[in-house]
DOGULUM-783393 format. One line per field, with one value per residue (C-alpha): residue in one letter; chain; y, z, x. Coordinates in nm, 2 decimals, padded with zeros to 4 digits. Layout:
res c(a/...)
chain c(A/...)
c2 c(Y/...)
c3 c(Z/...)
c1 c(X/...)
***
This chain:
res c(m/k/p/t/r/w/i/f/a/l/l/g/l/w/m/l/a/a/g/g/r/a/l/a/a/p/y/l/l/v/p/m/d/l/d/q/t/n/h/l/k/a/y/g/m/a/f/h/c/l/q/a/g/e/n/v/t/w/l/l/n/y/r/g/g/s/f/l/m/k/d/t/q/r/a/r/l/d/a/r/l/m/g/v/l/f/k/p/i/g/e/a/e/r/e/q/i/r/k/t/v/a/q/e/n/m/d/e/v/l/l/e/k/a/p/r/i/a/v/y/s/p/p/n/k/q/p/w/d/d/a/v/t/l/a/l/t/y/a/e/v/p/y/d/v/v/y/d/q/d/v/l/a/g/k/l/n/d/y/d/w/l/h/l/h/h/e/d/f/t/g/q/y/g/k/f/y/a/s/f/a/l/e/p/w/y/q/e/q/q/k/f/n/e/d/l/a/a/a/l/g/f/k/t/v/w/e/l/k/h/a/v/a/a/t/i/r/d/y/v/e/g/g/g/f/l/f/a/m/c/s/a/t/d/t/i/d/i/a/l/a/w/l/n/v/d/i/v/g/k/p/f/d/g/t/p/v/d/p/d/y/k/s/k/a/d/f/s/g/t/f/a/f/e/n/f/k/l/v/t/n/p/l/q/y/e/f/s/n/i/d/t/s/d/y/a/k/l/r/g/a/l/a/d/y/f/t/l/f/s/f/a/a/k/y/d/p/v/p/a/m/l/t/q/d/h/v/n/v/i/n/g/f/l/g/q/t/t/g/f/h/r/e/f/l/k/r/s/v/i/v/l/g/a/t/d/g/t/d/e/v/k/y/i/h/g/h/k/g/r/g/t/w/t/f/l/g/g/h/d/p/e/d/y/q/h/r/v/g/d/p/p/t/d/l/d/l/y/p/t/s/p/g/y/r/l/i/l/n/n/i/l/f/p/a/a/r/k/k/p/q/k/t)
chain c(A/A/A/A/A/A/A/A/A/A/A/A/A/A/A/A/A/A/A/A/A/A/A/A/A/A/A/A/A/A/A/A/A/A/A/A/A/A/A/A/A/A/A/A/A/A/A/A/A/A/A/A/A/A/A/A/A/A/A/A/A/A/A/A/A/A/A/A/A/A/A/A/A/A/A/A/A/A/A/A/A/A/A/A/A/A/A/A/A/A/A/A/A/A/A/A/A/A/A/A/A/A/A/A/A/A/A/A/A/A/A/A/A/A/A/A/A/A/A/A/A/A/A/A/A/A/A/A/A/A/A/A/A/A/A/A/A/A/A/A/A/A/A/A/A/A/A/A/A/A/A/A/A/A/A/A/A/A/A/A/A/A/A/A/A/A/A/A/A/A/A/A/A/A/A/A/A/A/A/A/A/A/A/A/A/A/A/A/A/A/A/A/A/A/A/A/A/A/A/A/A/A/A/A/A/A/A/A/A/A/A/A/A/A/A/A/A/A/A/A/A/A/A/A/A/A/A/A/A/A/A/A/A/A/A/A/A/A/A/A/A/A/A/A/A/A/A/A/A/A/A/A/A/A/A/A/A/A/A/A/A/A/A/A/A/A/A/A/A/A/A/A/A/A/A/A/A/A/A/A/A/A/A/A/A/A/A/A/A/A/A/A/A/A/A/A/A/A/A/A/A/A/A/A/A/A/A/A/A/A/A/A/A/A/A/A/A/A/A/A/A/A/A/A/A/A/A/A/A/A/A/A/A/A/A/A/A/A/A/A/A/A/A/A/A/A/A/A/A/A/A/A/A/A/A/A/A/A/A/A/A/A/A/A/A/A/A/A/A/A/A/A/A/A/A/A/A/A/A/A/A/A/A/A/A/A/A/A/A/A/A/A/A/A/A/A/A/A/A/A/A/A/A/A/A/A/A/A/A/A/A/A/A/A/A/A/A/A/A/A/A/A/A)
c2 c(00.00/00.34/00.58/00.82/00.54/00.44/00.79/00.79/00.44/00.55/00.86/00.66/00.41/00.69/00.84/00.51/00.43/00.77/00.77/00.45/00.27/00.54/00.56/00.19/00.01/-00.36/-00.38/-00.21/-00.21/-00.17/-00.08/-00.19/00.01/00.34/00.51/00.32/00.54/00.25/-00.08/-00.25/-00.18/-00.28/-00.64/-00.59/-00.46/-00.77/-00.99/-00.83/-00.90/-01.26/-01.26/-01.12/-01.41/-01.22/-01.35/-01.14/-01.17/-01.12/-00.98/-01.11/-00.87/-00.63/-00.29/-00.43/-00.72/-00.54/-00.67/-00.68/-00.73/-00.66/-00.30/-00.33/-00.07/-00.26/-00.26/00.11/00.21/-00.02/00.14/00.49/00.42/00.25/00.51/00.27/00.40/00.22/00.28/00.18/00.01/-00.13/-00.45/-00.32/-00.20/-00.53/-00.72/-00.50/-00.58/-00.95/-00.93/-00.75/-01.01/-01.30/-01.15/-01.05/-01.21/-01.19/-01.41/-01.40/-01.59/-01.63/-01.58/-01.76/-01.79/-01.59/-01.81/-01.89/-01.73/-01.82/-01.65/-01.87/-01.62/-01.64/-01.51/-01.33/-00.99/-00.98/-00.68/-00.67/-00.66/-00.89/-00.74/-00.99/-00.91/-00.54/-00.59/-00.79/-00.54/-00.24/-00.41/-00.51/-00.88/-01.10/-01.37/-01.60/-01.64/-02.00/-02.13/-02.46/-02.60/-02.53/-02.67/-03.00/-03.02/-03.03/-02.69/-02.60/-02.82/-02.53/-02.29/-02.26/-02.03/-02.02/-01.75/-01.82/-01.52/-01.47/-01.79/-01.99/-02.35/-02.47/-02.39/-02.13/-01.83/-01.65/-01.69/-01.36/-01.52/-01.32/-00.98/-01.01/-01.30/-01.06/-00.87/-00.93/-00.99/-01.26/-01.43/-01.42/-01.57/-01.85/-01.93/-01.92/-02.16/-02.40/-02.40/-02.46/-02.75/-02.92/-02.87/-03.03/-03.33/-03.23/-03.24/-02.95/-02.65/-02.77/-03.10/-02.91/-02.68/-02.97/-03.15/-02.83/-02.80/-03.16/-03.09/-02.78/-02.99/-03.24/-02.95/-02.84/-03.19/-03.22/-02.92/-02.62/-02.29/-02.18/-01.84/-01.74/-01.45/-01.38/-01.65/-01.88/-01.96/-02.13/-02.25/-02.46/-02.65/-02.68/-02.83/-03.07/-03.18/-03.27/-03.37/-03.59/-03.45/-03.21/-02.93/-02.66/-02.57/-02.57/-02.22/-02.34/-02.69/-02.75/-03.02/-02.99/-03.03/-03.40/-03.46/-03.67/-03.42/-03.37/-03.74/-03.74/-03.47/-03.57/-03.31/-03.53/-03.37/-03.00/-02.75/-02.55/-02.61/-02.89/-02.96/-02.65/-02.63/-02.53/-02.26/-02.42/-02.15/-02.02/-01.68/-01.63/-01.46/-01.70/-02.03/-02.17/-02.07/-02.04/-01.67/-01.38/-01.10/-01.03/-00.96/-00.74/-00.53/-00.47/-00.32/-00.10/00.05/00.27/-00.02/-00.31/-00.41/-00.73/-00.79/-00.99/-01.24/-01.22/-01.53/-01.63/-01.57/-01.83/-02.11/-02.02/-01.86/-01.94/-01.77/-01.49/-01.44/-01.43/-01.16/-00.92/-00.56/-00.21/-00.22/-00.51/-00.38/-00.36/-00.21/-00.48/-00.51/-00.69/-00.96/-01.22/-01.42/-01.16/-01.39/-01.73/-01.86/-02.02/-02.31/-02.45/-02.45/-02.78/-02.82/-02.80/-02.45/-02.17/-01.84/-01.55/-01.27/-01.23/-00.98/-00.91/-01.01/-01.23/-01.58/-01.43/-01.51/-01.32/-01.47/-01.84/-02.08/-02.45/-02.75/-03.00/-03.28/-03.13/-02.79/-02.50/-02.29/-01.94/-01.78/-01.42/-01.32/-01.01/-00.86/-00.55/-00.43/-00.06/-00.07/-00.16/-00.26/-00.32/-00.36/-00.52/-00.26/-00.04/00.08/-00.09/00.05/00.29/00.16/00.48/00.62/00.34/00.26/00.18/-00.04/-00.29/-00.50/-00.53/-00.62/-00.94/-01.04/-00.96/-01.15/-01.46/-01.38/-01.40/-01.69/-01.97/-01.81/-01.88/-02.14/-02.24/-02.46/-02.59/-02.94/-03.22/-03.31)
c3 c(00.00/-00.09/00.20/00.11/00.13/00.47/00.59/00.46/00.60/00.95/00.93/00.81/01.09/01.35/01.21/01.20/01.55/01.67/01.52/01.31/01.56/01.58/01.20/01.12/00.96/00.95/00.58/00.29/-00.05/-00.34/-00.64/-00.98/-01.21/-01.37/-01.03/-00.94/-00.96/-00.99/-01.10/-01.13/-00.78/-00.64/-00.73/-00.54/-00.24/-00.25/-00.28/00.02/00.23/00.13/00.23/00.57/00.63/00.56/00.32/00.03/-00.14/-00.52/-00.62/-00.98/-01.22/-00.93/-01.02/-01.25/-01.02/-00.69/-00.38/-00.03/00.27/00.64/00.74/00.89/00.95/00.71/00.43/00.46/00.47/00.17/-00.03/00.05/-00.04/-00.36/-00.47/-00.46/-00.41/-00.13/00.07/00.43/00.46/00.75/00.80/00.66/00.33/00.30/00.33/00.07/-00.17/-00.10/-00.17/-00.51/-00.60/-00.51/-00.74/-01.04/-01.28/-01.01/-00.76/-00.45/-00.48/-00.16/-00.21/00.07/00.01/-00.18/-00.47/-00.51/-00.85/-01.09/-01.41/-01.67/-01.81/-01.93/-01.70/-01.98/-02.07/-02.36/-02.59/-02.51/-02.20/-02.06/-01.98/-01.70/-01.51/-01.56/-01.42/-01.12/-01.04/-01.07/-00.86/-00.60/-00.63/-00.55/-00.78/-00.85/-01.18/-01.31/-01.63/-01.81/-01.54/-01.27/-01.47/-01.54/-01.18/-01.07/-00.91/-01.06/-00.79/-00.55/-00.73/-00.78/-01.09/-01.38/-01.65/-01.96/-02.07/-02.45/-02.51/-02.83/-02.73/-03.08/-03.03/-03.32/-03.10/-03.19/-03.56/-03.56/-03.78/-04.10/-03.93/-03.63/-03.69/-03.69/-03.38/-03.07/-02.86/-03.09/-03.10/-02.73/-02.69/-02.93/-02.75/-02.41/-02.51/-02.69/-02.38/-02.15/-02.36/-02.36/-01.98/-01.93/-02.16/-02.48/-02.83/-02.95/-02.82/-02.97/-02.78/-02.46/-02.53/-02.62/-02.30/-02.10/-02.28/-02.18/-01.82/-01.81/-01.95/-01.66/-01.41/-01.54/-01.55/-01.19/-01.09/-01.19/-01.33/-01.65/-01.82/-02.14/-02.39/-02.74/-02.89/-02.58/-02.65/-02.98/-02.97/-02.66/-02.85/-03.15/-02.94/-02.78/-03.11/-03.24/-02.92/-03.06/-03.42/-03.57/-03.71/-03.72/-04.01/-04.05/-03.91/-03.57/-03.52/-03.82/-03.97/-04.20/-04.10/-04.08/-04.42/-04.27/-04.00/-04.13/-04.07/-03.72/-03.57/-03.26/-03.13/-02.85/-02.60/-02.69/-02.47/-02.72/-03.09/-03.34/-03.71/-03.78/-04.03/-03.95/-04.12/-04.16/-04.36/-04.13/-04.30/-04.24/-03.91/-03.83/-03.66/-03.80/-03.95/-03.60/-03.57/-03.68/-03.69/-04.06/-04.03/-03.72/-03.90/-04.19/-03.95/-03.78/-03.43/-03.47/-03.58/-03.38/-03.08/-02.92/-02.71/-02.38/-02.36/-02.08/-01.85/-01.60/-01.28/-01.07/-01.33/-01.50/-01.22/-01.37/-01.71/-01.52/-01.30/-01.60/-01.78/-01.49/-01.63/-01.62/-02.00/-02.23/-02.55/-02.53/-02.77/-02.96/-02.95/-03.17/-03.09/-03.26/-03.20/-03.19/-03.18/-03.29/-03.58/-03.43/-03.68/-03.50/-03.15/-02.98/-02.90/-02.53/-02.55/-02.39/-02.58/-02.34/-02.60/-02.98/-03.26/-03.38/-03.73/-03.78/-03.69/-03.47/-03.10/-02.86/-02.51/-02.45/-02.15/-02.09/-01.86/-01.88/-01.63/-01.28/-01.39/-01.62/-01.88/-02.02/-02.33/-02.42/-02.77/-02.82/-02.65/-02.45/-02.39/-02.38/-02.67/-02.99/-03.17/-02.93/-03.12/-03.03/-02.83/-02.74/-02.38/-02.12/-02.08/-01.78/-01.60/-01.40/-01.73/-01.75/-01.39/-01.52/-01.82/-01.91/-02.10/-01.81/-01.59/-01.78/-01.68/-01.31/-01.31/-01.37/-01.08/-00.83/-01.00/-00.81/-00.48/-00.53/-00.34/-00.65/-00.83/-01.19/-01.22/-01.34/-01.70)
c1 c(00.00/00.13/00.22/-00.07/-00.31/-00.18/-00.25/-00.60/-00.66/-00.55/-00.77/-01.06/-01.02/-01.01/-01.32/-01.50/-01.39/-01.51/-01.85/-01.90/-02.11/-02.37/-02.39/-02.38/-02.67/-02.71/-02.62/-02.45/-02.60/-02.34/-02.55/-02.42/-02.64/-02.57/-02.55/-02.23/-01.91/-01.66/-01.81/-01.47/-01.35/-01.68/-01.59/-01.27/-01.46/-01.68/-01.37/-01.21/-01.52/-01.50/-01.13/-01.23/-01.46/-01.78/-02.05/-02.17/-02.51/-02.50/-02.84/-02.87/-03.06/-03.12/-02.99/-02.72/-02.62/-02.58/-02.39/-02.53/-02.31/-02.29/-02.21/-01.86/-01.59/-01.37/-01.63/-01.70/-01.33/-01.26/-01.54/-01.43/-01.07/-01.17/-01.42/-01.71/-02.06/-02.26/-02.58/-02.64/-02.97/-03.18/-03.36/-03.68/-03.52/-03.33/-03.66/-03.82/-03.53/-03.56/-03.94/-03.87/-03.60/-03.84/-04.12/-03.91/-03.66/-03.40/-03.22/-03.00/-02.67/-02.46/-02.09/-01.91/-01.53/-01.27/-01.16/-00.79/-00.69/-00.41/-00.31/-00.13/00.12/00.48/00.75/00.93/00.80/00.55/00.50/00.13/-00.08/-00.35/-00.70/-00.76/-00.44/-00.51/-00.86/-00.74/-00.47/-00.71/-00.98/-00.71/-00.78/-00.48/-00.36/-00.06/00.12/00.18/00.33/00.41/00.64/00.38/00.09/00.28/00.38/00.02/00.01/-00.33/-00.49/-00.40/-00.64/-01.01/-01.00/-00.75/-00.72/-00.52/-00.31/-00.32/-00.13/-00.08/-00.13/-00.05/00.32/00.35/00.44/00.12/00.18/00.37/00.64/00.56/00.55/00.79/01.03/01.33/01.22/01.43/01.13/01.01/01.35/01.37/01.03/01.11/01.44/01.28/01.00/01.25/01.47/01.18/01.04/01.38/01.42/01.08/01.16/00.99/01.14/00.94/00.74/00.42/00.45/00.49/00.20/-00.03/00.06/-00.01/-00.35/-00.44/-00.34/-00.56/-00.85/-00.79/-00.80/-01.14/-01.28/-01.18/-01.39/-01.18/-01.31/-01.14/-01.15/-00.98/-00.97/-00.83/-00.60/-00.61/-00.98/-00.94/-00.58/-00.64/-00.91/-00.69/-00.42/-00.67/-00.81/-00.46/-00.29/-00.02/-00.02/00.23/00.02/00.29/00.51/00.89/00.95/00.83/00.97/01.20/00.96/00.66/00.30/00.18/00.03/-00.25/-00.34/-00.70/-00.79/-00.64/-00.86/-01.05/-01.30/-01.43/-01.20/-01.23/-01.41/-01.62/-01.54/-01.57/-01.55/-01.34/-01.05/-00.69/-00.49/-00.15/00.02/00.29/00.28/-00.09/-00.19/-00.47/-00.51/-00.83/-01.17/-01.32/-01.23/-01.45/-01.18/-01.21/-01.59/-01.54/-01.28/-01.52/-01.77/-01.51/-01.50/-01.81/-02.04/-01.90/-02.09/-02.24/-02.55/-02.56/-02.84/-03.09/-03.12/-03.38/-03.19/-03.38/-03.35/-03.02/-02.81/-02.48/-02.52/-02.70/-02.40/-02.17/-02.38/-02.44/-02.39/-02.54/-02.59/-02.68/-02.51/-02.13/-01.88/-01.69/-01.31/-01.06/-00.81/-00.61/-00.93/-01.21/-01.51/-01.64/-01.85/-02.16/-02.15/-01.84/-01.99/-02.07/-02.44/-02.38/-02.22/-02.42/-02.40/-02.38/-02.32/-02.34/-02.33/-02.68/-02.77/-02.46/-02.35/-02.07/-02.07/-01.85/-01.90/-01.96/-01.97/-01.99/-01.93/-01.65/-01.67/-01.72/-01.59/-01.67/-01.51/-01.59/-01.44/-01.45/-01.33/-01.11/-00.80/-00.90/-01.26/-01.14/-00.89/-01.06/-00.75/-00.47/-00.15/00.18/00.38/00.09/00.08/-00.15/-00.50/-00.53/-00.85/-00.87/-01.01/-01.27/-01.39/-01.74/-01.64/-01.91/-01.67/-01.43/-01.73/-01.77/-01.41/-01.48/-01.81/-01.60/-01.38/-01.66/-01.84/-01.64/-01.74/-02.11/-02.30/-02.50/-02.25/-02.31/-02.44/-02.21/-02.27)
***
């Protein structure tokens, strides 16, 4: 904590100690509609309450997915320091809210325990940023970083929730070969991955990445919660469909693509996609025909948006949790994988958000064994076309970002008492 924040914290504690008991109400309501001044840090406030051993009630579809918690000195101080709007309420007002929730398309979900969070991210510096780590840092939600050696060593079992940084699980270094093969950062990335693969006993990087993808799948099937954005969404399914098959060209492993790779596809173990075709040309900046980036670029920033679907909170609490927001139409944003063609979705996939009038879906969810996965296309919800080398997004400029709210919905999802059914 910065020195200035310590000063404010001490002053706040003194003020609360002096007069807090006289002012305290039984509960604090944190509205998440358009009245809220900082939606993103409100998630951090709720997370901190869970860390302190306090339960939080998530009021699905009530004022944008508001939070209700006990009125404590810690919660009030946290909200003030984070700039989060809250309202003290008494027992009568709480009961009126509960009555409204019971009568409308709303529900109460009890959040009981702060989830243990891991972000799968390379230790070497990348020339791009990750929206999830930006959101976690801004909301002051703690997380650990893991990578290939940790995944293969079984460390995912220490965590409830895993986010996949914009990784390329096919072992093609993001298919940046045509544009950036001579750049120092690209060459350093390639050497790092080749050295790591050798150290872990793999002949090639793609074999290492496929093994990591399979281990992540096992983690989800065992009950883990997985979230991914951008290229991690489709490349993990590509790796799972061709686990033991060489689908990368000579620039990446020194050998050609397996000439029989098409007949060796197995979509039974993938999370979301099936019956898609690979793009094996190493000079083409695309992995498969799953992605909808070309169509989004034709629309352009001013005409690119997607709509969140509405779910019955009492009957579909999981998708309702994942789509809580203060608006239902959200500006689109590009990525190496921007969105997904509906035709390649498995029948079990739940579409959470899609582009109206097209076959393009942006936000999807599903079950795998005893766990769940959620994929959000695109790179950064507040940077329409985030390029290699661009500076990170300053979330102080976007404290009410509806796109970033989708990320943080997923952070609290594992804390909910209502768990998804095994399928």
